[in-house]
C-alpha positions, 0 to 999 in steps of 0.5 A: 602668066600664059597657060596652054591647055591642050585639049581645051575643047573637052570636058576637063579642058573647058573647066581648066580654061574657065578657072585659069581665065578667072584667076587672071591668066592669059589662056590659050587652048588647043583643039583637034577638030573644032574649037569648044564652047570655052572662052580662052584668050585664043584657040589654036588647032593642034595635032599631037601626032605632028611634031612640027605643029607642036613646035610651031604652037609652042613657039607662037604661044610661048606659055609658062605652063602647058596642061595636057588634058587631051584624050585620044582613047586607045589611039596609040599615036595620040594617047601614047606618042603624042604626049611624049612629043609634047613633053620633048618640046616642053622640056626643050623650052623649059616649060612646066608641064602637067600631063593627065593620066588615068586609073585605067593604068591599073588592073585591079588584080590582087589589090584595089588600093593604089597610091602614087608608088604603085606600078602600072599594070594595064589590061586594056589598050587604052590603059596601056597607051596611058601607061606608056605616055606616063613613062615617056613624059617623065623620061624626057621631062623629069620636072613634069607632073603626071596626074592620075584621076578617076571618073570625072563628074560635074554640072550634068555634062560628063559622059557618065551623067548623060548615060544615067539620063539615057538609061533612066529614059530607056533611050539606050541599052546597057547597065550600070555595073555593081562590081566596077568600083572607082573614085569619082572626082568633080571636074571643078575640084580636078581642074583646080588641083591641076592648076595648083600643081602646075603653078607650084612646080610639083613633079612626078606622079600624083593621084587626084581622085575623089574620097569615095569609092563607089560602084558605077551603079551607086554613082548612077543612083546619086546622079539620078537622085540629084536630077530628080530621076527614078533611080529604080529604072537604072538597069544593073549588071556585073562587069565580070559577066560582061564582054567589056574589058577592063579592071573591076575595083580600082581605088586611087589613094590621093591622100599624099597629093591632097596634103599638097593641095588647098583644093579639097578632093570631095567624095561623090556623096558630098558633091552630088548631095551639094549639087542636089541641094543647090538645085532644090534652092533654085527650084 
């Protein structure tokens, strides 16, 4: 089976490539500016804003499944309109599609727990673009799966882990908020779950996040302990008192999706403790 990973040069995309290849699938990955460090069967340049480029890549690769793990931030053309164009081409060619979304589609206003039936109410341009993509993808490709996730952690390579190291070293200014709550997920768990959903024919909205709800500071402390850093050096703050927009407390309820998966969606306390134990054994 051929799987096309859109955004294969990114953090999640690289792990998807690794796992798909390990499972024996022919795997083609795309990149926007340059190829990544992963080793797919082939790389292809792709601009999600270019419908002609999309059609050409899909015709050449002829995948059975496409997983959109791309990230365009708040760029509406890339994050909202690009996935819609991808879904149109996938639906026309009867290609299974899994589209990555985010907990940023929720505001955290008046509630903190969100399951798959919860309606988006974003409060940032990025969240609005992601919410629009969800609606567009499912409108033109009803058999597609849209997967919302939270902070992605793993192997020390995520932006969140790098930030903890920079803050502990004092090389950047900033703070880890104590009132900003999310459900971090390990990149290996997320990638495995995405491939399961892709190959199972699952459709509609799915939540794939970790089992633990943690503040960004609590997450930072766990990362620091795993990596042998002085957690007391991590500055704290309140997002509510900052100028940074976004929801405060958003907890994705993944229990419904978890019942469909063999892959366990571990909480950050579990996978960071396990990572720390592995590091200790290597030392």
